[in-house]
C-alpha distance (Angstrom), angle and dihedral (degrees) to the residues before:
residue distance angle dihedral
X1 . . .
X2 3.77 . .
X3 3.81 118.6 .
X4 3.78 117.5 -132.3
X5 3.77 118.5 -127.8
X6 3.79 117.4 -139.4
X7 3.80 114.1 -120.5
X8 3.79 90.2 -146.6
X9 3.78 131.1 80.8
X10 3.79 115.3 -89.3
X11 3.77 136.1 -165.0
X12 3.79 138.3 174.8
X13 3.77 129.9 -116.8
X14 3.82 87.4 -113.8
X15 3.82 91.8 56.7
X16 3.82 90.0 47.5
X17 3.81 90.5 51.7
X18 3.82 91.8 48.2
X19 3.78 97.7 45.9
X20 3.81 119.4 -2.4
X21 3.81 91.3 172.1
X22 3.81 89.7 61.6
X23 3.81 89.2 55.7
X24 3.82 90.5 49.8
X25 3.82 88.8 49.6
X26 3.81 88.7 51.1
X27 3.85 89.8 52.0
X28 3.82 91.4 47.7
X29 3.82 92.6 48.6
X30 3.82 93.3 47.4
X31 3.80 92.9 43.1
X32 3.80 90.2 -132.5
X33 3.78 141.9 74.3
X34 3.79 122.8 -73.3
X35 3.80 116.4 -126.3
X36 3.79 109.7 -132.9
X37 3.79 116.4 -151.1
X38 3.79 128.6 -155.7
X39 3.81 114.2 -170.8
X40 3.81 93.0 -19.1
X41 3.79 94.4 -51.0
X42 3.78 126.6 103.2
X43 3.80 107.3 -104.9
X44 3.80 96.7 177.4
X45 3.75 147.9 -50.6
X46 3.81 126.1 -94.3
X47 3.77 119.5 -146.7
X48 3.76 133.0 178.4
X49 3.80 116.1 -109.7
X50 3.82 89.4 -106.8
X51 3.81 92.9 51.3
X52 3.80 91.1 49.0
X53 3.82 93.1 49.1
X54 3.81 90.3 47.6
X55 3.82 90.5 52.9
X56 3.81 91.6 48.7
X57 3.80 90.8 50.0
X58 3.80 91.7 49.4
X59 3.81 91.2 47.6
X60 3.82 91.2 50.9
X61 3.80 91.0 50.1
X62 3.83 91.8 49.5
X63 3.81 92.0 48.7
X64 3.80 91.0 48.9
X65 3.81 91.3 51.3
X66 3.81 91.3 47.7
X67 3.81 93.2 54.5
X68 3.78 97.1 44.8
X69 3.78 108.0 89.5
X70 3.76 118.3 -137.9
X71 3.80 112.1 -122.4
X72 3.75 114.1 -133.1
X73 3.74 122.1 -140.8
X74 3.76 89.5 -156.0
X75 3.80 119.3 97.8
X76 3.78 118.3 -95.4
X77 3.85 109.3 -79.9
X78 3.83 113.8 -102.1
X79 3.81 93.2 -113.0
X80 3.83 89.2 57.4
X81 3.81 97.8 43.4
X82 3.82 93.1 93.9
X83 3.80 91.2 50.4
X84 3.81 91.2 46.1
X85 3.82 91.5 52.0
X86 3.83 91.2 48.8
X87 3.79 90.1 48.2
X88 3.80 92.1 50.2
X89 3.80 92.4 50.1
X90 3.84 94.7 44.7
X91 3.79 95.0 45.9
X92 3.76 110.0 29.8
X93 3.78 121.2 -163.6
X94 3.80 108.3 -105.6
X95 3.82 93.8 23.0
X96 3.79 121.2 134.0
X97 3.82 113.1 -137.9
X98 3.77 136.8 162.5
X99 3.80 116.5 -106.2
X100 3.82 90.8 -118.3
X101 3.80 91.9 50.6
X102 3.80 91.0 49.4
X103 3.80 90.7 52.4
X104 3.83 92.2 47.5
X105 3.82 90.7 51.3
X106 3.80 91.8 49.6
X107 3.81 92.6 49.0
X108 3.82 90.7 48.9
X109 3.81 88.0 56.0
X110 3.82 92.6 52.9
X111 3.80 102.5 -93.0
X112 3.82 123.8 133.7
X113 3.79 113.5 -101.2
X114 3.77 118.9 -109.7
X115 3.80 94.8 -160.8
X116 3.79 118.5 112.4
X117 3.79 130.5 -153.5
X118 3.78 116.3 -14.2
X119 3.78 99.0 -4.9
X120 3.80 93.3 -50.9
X121 3.77 116.9 166.8
X122 3.80 96.9 -172.0
X123 3.81 93.5 111.8
X124 3.80 91.7 48.1
X125 3.78 91.2 52.8
X126 3.81 92.4 45.0
X127 3.83 90.8 51.8
X128 3.81 90.7 47.9
X129 3.82 92.7 48.3
X130 3.80 92.9 48.3
X131 3.80 99.9 42.9
X132 3.80 107.9 14.4
X133 3.79 89.7 -121.0
X134 3.78 144.0 69.6
X135 3.78 118.4 -136.4
X136 3.80 121.6 -154.9
X137 3.79 126.0 -170.8
X138 3.79 120.6 -140.3
X139 3.81 112.0 -120.4
X140 3.80 94.2 -134.4
X141 3.79 128.5 50.7
X142 3.78 123.2 -122.9
X143 3.82 114.3 -146.7
X144 3.83 90.2 -19.5
X145 3.80 90.5 -56.6
X146 3.76 127.6 119.8
X147 3.80 113.9 -124.6
X148 3.80 122.1 -148.0
X149 3.77 130.1 -170.9
X150 3.79 110.8 -148.7
X151 3.80 112.6 -160.3
X152 3.77 115.9 -167.6
X153 3.81 110.1 -160.5
X154 3.76 144.1 143.4
X155 3.77 134.5 -142.1
X156 3.78 114.3 -97.9
X157 3.81 118.5 -121.2
X158 3.80 95.6 -113.3
X159 3.81 134.4 137.2
X160 3.78 115.6 -63.5
X161 3.81 115.6 -81.7
X162 3.79 95.5 37.0
X163 3.78 120.5 114.2
X164 3.81 103.7 -162.0
X165 3.80 120.3 151.4
X166 3.77 129.6 -156.9
X167 3.82 106.5 -142.1
X168 3.80 110.5 -136.0
X169 3.81 103.3 170.6
X170 3.83 140.5 -5.6
X171 3.80 120.2 -158.2
X172 3.78 132.4 179.7
X173 3.79 113.0 -144.8
X174 3.79 128.3 -175.7
X175 3.77 127.0 -159.9
């Protein structure tokens, strides 16, 4: 049996204990992490601060892309037309609704609630403030695809303590 050689820099726990800065220099020079072995098993990977921050940034970008639904320019599929019509009548474009009421309507139509705790809408408002939209996932799958309702809205300029939304757009998206 032939042993495979790693094409990445390696070090031992002993070397790390003796001179961790040398291992960081090795990672910097190679432009990649250094695998650290302890008794012939990989114990971890050492990265420079810059390499670690770059990985975190890349991970954040990938997660953001994953959670942003892609709008289709195609018409709503036939099997979703009934749901789309119900969604349009329950949440009319230009309507002003409370966040709680919006969530209750979405749940009544088969979408997963976004409320947390005892009716809390904090996460809904955070999502709306960060992205300008609230995305709900349909509880059931249609033809092995996950269905999302993407509601574009904005907070109404009302007295403090109110949570009214102005609905701008409602899209159905399937993945």
